[in-house]
MARDO-858156 format. One line per 2 residues: their letters; for each residue x, y, z of C-alpha. Coordinates in steps of 0.05 Angstrom, whole numbers, plus 32768, in hexadecimal, padded with zeros to 4 digits. Layout:
! MARDO-858156
A = X,Y,Z  ...
//
This chain:
! MARDO-858156
ME = 84C1,7E96,86EA  8482,7EC1,86EA
NS = 846A,7EE9,8725  843B,7EB8,8748
PA = 8411,7ED6,8781  83FA,7EA9,87B9
HP = 83B0,7EB5,87A7  83A7,7EBF,875C
DP = 8372,7EF1,8744  8336,7EC9,872B
KP = 8321,7F01,86FB  8343,7EF9,86B7
QT = 8370,7F32,86A1  8380,7F23,8658
NW = 8368,7EDC,864C  8321,7EF5,8640
II = 8333,7F15,85FD  8338,7ED5,85D4
PV = 82F4,7EB7,85EB  82D1,7EFA,85DF
IG = 82EE,7F00,8599  82D8,7EB9,858B
LT = 8290,7EC4,85A3  828B,7F07,857D
GA = 82A4,7EE6,853E  8273,7EAD,8545
YL = 8239,7EDD,854F  824D,7F06,8512
LI = 8254,7EC7,84E8  8210,7EAE,84FD
SI = 81F1,7EF3,84EF  8210,7EF8,84A9
LW = 81FB,7EB1,8497  81B5,7EBE,84B1
IL = 81AE,7EFE,8488  81C8,7EDC,8449
LS = 81A4,7E9A,844F  8165,7EA3,8479
DS = 8139,7EC3,8444  8148,7E90,840D
LA = 8141,7E58,8440  80FC,7E73,8456
IK = 80E4,7E78,840D  80FB,7E31,8400
IA = 80D7,7E17,843E  8096,7E3E,842F
GN = 8094,7E29,83E6  805D,7E4F,83C2
NP = 8034,7E5B,8401  8035,7EA6,8411
RR = 8012,7E9D,8454  8046,7E6A,846B
LE = 807E,7E98,8455  805F,7ED0,847E
QI = 805C,7EA3,84BC  80A5,7E8E,84B2
QQ = 80BA,7ED7,84AD  8097,7EE5,84EF
FK = 80BE,7EAF,8513  8100,7EBB,84EF
GI = 811A,7EEC,8524  8109,7EBC,855D
LF = 812D,7E84,8538  816A,7EB0,852F
VA = 816C,7EC1,8579  8163,7E78,858D
LS = 8198,7E5F,855B  81CC,7E95,856B
GS = 81BF,7E8E,85B6  81C9,7E43,85B3
VL = 8209,7E49,858B  8224,7E80,85B8
FY = 8211,7E59,85F6  8236,7E1C,85DE
LG = 8274,7E44,85CA  8273,7E6D,860A
RR = 826D,7E2F,8635  82A7,7E0E,8612
SY = 82D2,7E4E,8618  82C0,7E53,8662
RN = 82D6,7E0B,866D  8318,7E16,8649
LA = 8323,7E56,8670  8311,7E34,86B2
NS = 8341,7DFB,86A2  8379,7E2C,8692
FL = 836E,7E4E,86D5  836F,7E0B,86F9
QK = 83B0,7DF9,86D6  83CD,7E3D,86E7
DS = 83B7,7E35,8730  83D6,7DEF,8732
LE = 8418,7E09,8715  8418,7E42,8747
KK = 840E,7E11,8780  8447,7DE5,8766
FL = 8473,7E22,875F  8463,7E38,87A5
AL = 8472,7DF2,87BF  84B4,7DF1,8799
NE = 84C3,7E36,87B4  84B9,7E1E,87FC
TA = 84DE,7DDC,87F5  8518,7DEF,87C7
RE = 855C,7DEE,87E8  8576,7E21,87B6
GI = 8569,7E6A,87AE  8544,7E73,876B
FD = 8546,7EB3,8743  852C,7ECC,86FF
CD = 854F,7F0C,86EA  8536,7F38,86B1
LE = 8575,7F5B,8698  8550,7F8E,866F
KM = 8523,7FA7,86A8  8558,7F93,86DD
TV = 8522,7F73,8708  8525,7F2F,8728
QI = 84F3,7EFD,8743  850D,7ED4,877F
NN = 84F4,7E9D,87AC  84F6,7E9B,87F8
KM = 8539,7E78,87FD  8558,7EAE,87D2
KF = 8542,7EE2,8804  8577,7EC8,8835
FF = 85AD,7EE3,8805  8585,7F1F,87ED
PA = 8556,7F37,8825  8516,7F53,8807
SA = 84CD,7F58,881B  84B2,7F4A,87D5
DM = 84BF,7F13,87A1  84CC,7F46,876A
IE = 8508,7F74,8773  851A,7FB2,874B
DF = 8562,7FC5,873B  857A,7F80,8750
WP = 85C1,7F7D,8736  85DF,7FBA,875B
GF = 85C3,7FA1,879D  85D7,7F59,8791
QK = 861D,7F6D,877C  8629,7F8E,87C0
RI = 861A,7F4B,87E2  8650,7F26,87BB
HP = 8693,7F1F,87DF  86C1,7F58,87C7
ED = 86F7,7F25,87B4  86C6,7F01,8785
TA = 86A3,7F3C,8764  86D7,7F49,872D
RL = 86DB,7EFF,871B  868F,7EF9,8715
VK = 868B,7F37,86E9  86C2,7F1A,86BC
EY = 869E,7ED7,86B9  865D,7EFA,86A5
DD = 8681,7F21,866E  869F,7EE0,8654
IV = 865A,7EBF,8654  863D,7EFA,862C
SS = 8675,7EFA,85F9  8678,7EAE,85F1
GK = 862E,7EA4,85E5  8628,7E6D,8619
TI = 85E5,7E60,863B  85FD,7E3B,867A
WQ = 8624,7E5F,86B0  863A,7E3B,86EF
TE = 8665,7E5F,8722  8678,7E5F,876B
YR = 8682,7E9C,8798  8677,7EB7,87DD
LL = 8635,7ED9,87EC  861E,7F01,8828
GS = 85E3,7EE3,884E  85AE,7F07,8875
DN = 85D6,7EF7,88B5  8611,7F21,889A
KY = 863C,7EE3,888F  865B,7ECF,884D
YS = 8646,7E8B,8831  8663,7E61,87F8
AL = 862F,7E62,87C1  8629,7E39,8782
SS = 8601,7E58,8749  85E6,7E34,870D
IY = 85CA,7E66,86DB  85A6,7E60,8698
VL = 85B0,7E9B,8669  8576,7EAE,863B
RN = 858B,7ED7,85FE  8569,7F03,85CB
LA = 8564,7ED8,858C  8575,7F12,855F
TE = 85AE,7F33,8585  85C6,7EF8,85B0
KP = 85C7,7F29,85EA  85B5,7F0C,862F
VR = 8570,7F23,8644  8561,7EF5,867E
LI = 8586,7ECC,86B3  8562,7E92,86D5
GT = 8588,7E6C,870A  8593,7E51,874F
IL = 85C1,7E61,8789  85D4,7E26,87B6
DI = 85F6,7E2F,87FA  8632,7DFF,87F9
SE = 8655,7E1D,8836  864E,7DDD,885F
LR = 866A,7DB3,8827  86A6,7DE2,881E
NL = 86B2,7DE3,8869  86B2,7D97,886B
QA = 86E2,7D95,882F  870F,7DC8,8851
EQ = 870F,7D9F,8891  871D,7D5F,886B
YE = 8756,7D81,8845  8772,7D9B,8887
QQ = 876E,7D56,88A6  8790,7D37,8869
LN = 87C5,7D6D,886C  87D1,7D62,88B6
HK = 87D4,7D17,88AA  8808,7D21,8874
RE = 8830,7D50,88A2  882E,7D1C,88D9
LT = 8841,7CE5,88A9  887A,7D0E,888E
AS = 8892,7D20,88D4  888C,7CD7,88E8
II = 88B5,7CC0,88AC  88EA,7CF6,88BA
RA = 88EE,7CE1,8903  88F2,7C98,88EF
QE = 892A,7CA8,88BE  8950,7CD0,88F3
NE = 8945,7C97,8924  8961,7C65,88F2
RN = 899D,7C92,88E5  89A9,7C96,8930
RW = 89A4,7C4A,8935  89D5,7C41,88FC
AE = 8A04,7C73,891D  89FE,7C4D,895F
EL = 8A0A,7C0A,893D  8A47,7C25,8919
HD = 8A62,7C46,8958  8A53,7C0E,8989
NV = 8A66,7BD3,895E  8A8F,7BE3,8920
CQ = 8AB6,7C1D,893D  8AC5,7BF6,897D
IL = 8ADE,7BBB,8954  8B08,7BE7,8927
SV = 8B25,7C0C,8963  8B3E,7BCA,897F
VK = 8B5A,7BB8,893A  8B7F,7BFA,893A
LY = 8B9D,7BEB,897E  8BB2,7BA5,8968
IG = 8BD3,7BC1,8929  8BF8,7BF6,8953
EM = 8C0F,7BC1,8984  8C28,7B95,894A
NH = 8C4F,7BD0,892D  8C70,7BDF,8970
RP = 8C7B,7B97,8985  8C84,7B69,8948
SS = 8C88,7B2D,8976  8C3D,7B34,8984
VP = 8C2A,7B2B,893A  8C1F,7ADF,893E
VL = 8BEE,7AE9,8977  8BCB,7B2A,8963
LP = 8BC6,7B21,8917  8B92,7AE9,891A
ET = 8B6A,7B11,894D  8B6F,7B4E,8920
SK = 8B57,7B27,88E4  8B1C,7B0B,890D
LI = 8B08,7B51,8924  8B0A,7B6C,88DD
AD = 8ADC,7B33,88C8  8AAD,7B44,8901
AI = 8AAC,7B8D,88EB  8A9C,7B79,88A3
ME = 8A63,7B4D,88BD  8A47,7B86,88E7
IR = 8A49,7BB4,88AB  8A27,7B80,887F
QL = 89EF,7B76,88B2  89E5,7BC0,88B9
SA = 89E4,7BC8,886E  89B1,7B90,8868
TI = 8985,7BB4,889A  8989,7BF6,8875
KP = 8981,7BDD,882E  893E,7BBC,881F
PS = 893D,7B7A,87F9  892E,7B7C,87AF
FA = 88EF,7B53,87A6  88FB,7B51,875C
KT = 8934,7B21,876B  891D,7AFF,87AA
SL = 88DC,7AEA,87CB  88BF,7B06,880B
KD = 88C7,7AC1,882B  8911,7ABE,8819
AL = 891D,7B06,8831  88FE,7AF6,8875
EK = 8926,7AB6,887D  8966,7ADC,886D
LA = 8953,7B11,88A0  8949,7ADA,88D4
SD = 898C,7ABB,88C1  89B0,7AFD,88C9
IN = 8991,7B05,890F  89A6,7ABE,8923
RA = 89EE,7AD0,8918  89EA,7AFF,8954
KD = 89AD,7AE5,897B  8997,7A9E,898B
IR = 894E,7AA3,8977  8923,7A6B,8959
FI = 88F9,7A84,8920  88B9,7A61,890B
FD = 889B,7A76,88C7  8854,7A68,88B4
LG = 884F,7A85,886D  8822,7A50,884F
LL = 87EA,7A82,8840  8819,7AB5,8820
TE = 8808,7AC3,87D7  8840,7AF2,87C2
EK = 8823,7AFB,877B  87EB,7B25,8799
LC = 881C,7B55,87BA  883E,7B8E,8796
EE = 8887,7B9D,87A6  8874,7BD7,87D5
QK = 8845,7BA8,87FC  887B,7B73,8801
LL = 88AB,7BA7,881C  8876,7BBE,884D
AY = 886D,7B77,8867  88B9,7B6F,886C
RV = 88C1,7BB1,8892  8889,7B9E,88C3
VQ = 88AD,7B5D,88D5  88F2,7B7E,88D5
EQ = 88DD,7BB6,8904  88BC,7B85,8935
LN = 88FA,7B58,8933  8926,7B94,8943
NI = 88FA,7BA2,8980  88FC,7B59,8995
IK = 8948,7B57,8991  894F,7B97,89BA
YA = 891B,7B8D,89F0  88F8,7B4A,89F1
DA = 8930,7B18,8A02  8907,7AE6,89DA
KK = 891B,7A9E,89C9  88E5,7A90,8995
VE = 88C4,7ABB,8960  8889,7AA5,8935
IV = 887B,7ACA,88F3  8838,7ABC,88D1
FG = 881D,7AD8,888F  87D6,7ACF,8875
MK = 87A5,7AEB,8842  8759,7AED,8844
NE = 8725,7B17,881F  8759,7B45,87FF
KF = 877A,7B50,8843  87C2,7B3E,8852
FI = 87D1,7B2C,889A  8813,7B2B,88C0
KV = 8820,7B0F,8906  8863,7B11,892B
KD = 8860,7AEE,896F  8899,7AE6,89A1
DG = 88A1,7AC4,89E5  88C9,7AFD,8A03
KG = 88C0,7B27,8A42  8885,7B4D,8A27
FD = 886E,7B92,8A40  8831,7BBC,8A50
PG = 881A,7BDD,8A0F  87F5,7C12,8A36
RI = 8835,7C2B,8A56  8864,7C26,8A1A
KN = 8859,7C4F,89DB  8868,7C34,8996
GL = 88AC,7C48,897D  88B8,7C72,8940
GL = 88C4,7C34,8916  8880,7C17,8926
RN = 885D,7C5A,891C  887E,7C60,88D8
IQ = 8866,7C19,88C8  8820,7C2B,88DF
SR = 881F,7C68,88B1  8834,7C3B,8877
LE = 87FD,7C0A,8888  87C8,7C42,8887
HY = 87DC,7C4F,883F  87C1,7C0A,882E
KG = 8785,7C10,885D  87A9,7BE6,8890
NL = 87B0,7BE3,88DC  87E2,7BCF,8911
NI = 87D5,7BAE,8955  8803,7B99,898E
DS = 87ED,7B67,89C3  881D,7B5D,89FD
AT = 8821,7B56,8A48  885B,7B52,8A79
GK = 887A,7B0D,8A78  884C,7AF4,8A40
GC = 8871,7B08,8A01  8856,7B35,89CA
TL = 882B,7B2B,898B  882C,7B5F,8954
SA = 87F2,7B5A,8922  87EE,7B83,88E2
AF = 87C0,7B82,88A6  87B8,7BA9,8866
TV = 878F,7BA7,8826  87AF,7B88,87E8
//
């Protein structure tokens, strides 16, 4: 990048040497040829006429001036045109450079490592305030504007570039702006080397402010981190909630039944005459306890979809519920294409239905539940509708189970929606990408 003033000097500085040498050489060549050839040419033209030869000799000088003048005029005019065209091209390049200088988003610099001078554009002046485009002793001043934590790394990178012989150097660091704030800067630098020594002699490159990009990336990373924290916390809460539910089920049902069994056994030990009456009751209570444990185990352990289909798993879930609750289940699974679902997606669909059925059993007092599956445009849809008591969604927050389901749905770019009103039942709709 050469030093390009806004208004170039129209007077040539060094470009005049070549045209002058050319004109001088042409004049000398014409003179020598005239001296060597003019006399013999005059004699040949005059023939044997002395008077004509004398007349030719009188006009020979005028002819030389006219001939040399014409030739020099032609050569001078052509040299002038070439020189004028070169100035026009130079002026055009300077205007393009100035336009690039004004519109470039990057700071541009051209550093001469031998003279330790640098040429910079206007954008570069934000990171290295200066009144002129050419700066002396650039590196010491620029080094002070690099963040102290990045200085040693940049010096090491430069040493590695010098020793490796590479010509491209791209690095990122923090640089002090003219507002005394540090900015994230990305530099792309081309290293020019001495052909004989391979020593770097010039650095030409750009400095791009990427602070906004880095800030956005940091914000996005923080959002993702917060989302993962919330998801983890939600899963932990859901797990704890499930453990509490299992504990309550065991305490309220199984333990109660086994406590009665213990009383019956004690009574039979103390009063053998009660055995015919209490033994059948004891056997029935033990069977009930086993059934409760099996139902709880089925709730905890997910079905293996390698051995069973999603349709069969849902029908079994409904059958297990019917042993304790009189609910009529209506399945509409005609649009279910299980081959398009992976095992994790099948489990997700199963858990959505299972969680909503648990809520229906606890709160809805429903007599009929409709379960619908569908698929359209790579989207899998789930609908669970009951005719229970319903509720006001604005006044009741989703439980941990549904929040956990919603987090799982988000993993597959899905969503969850609940439509309900007091006395009008509830409809849960979910969808995710397959």
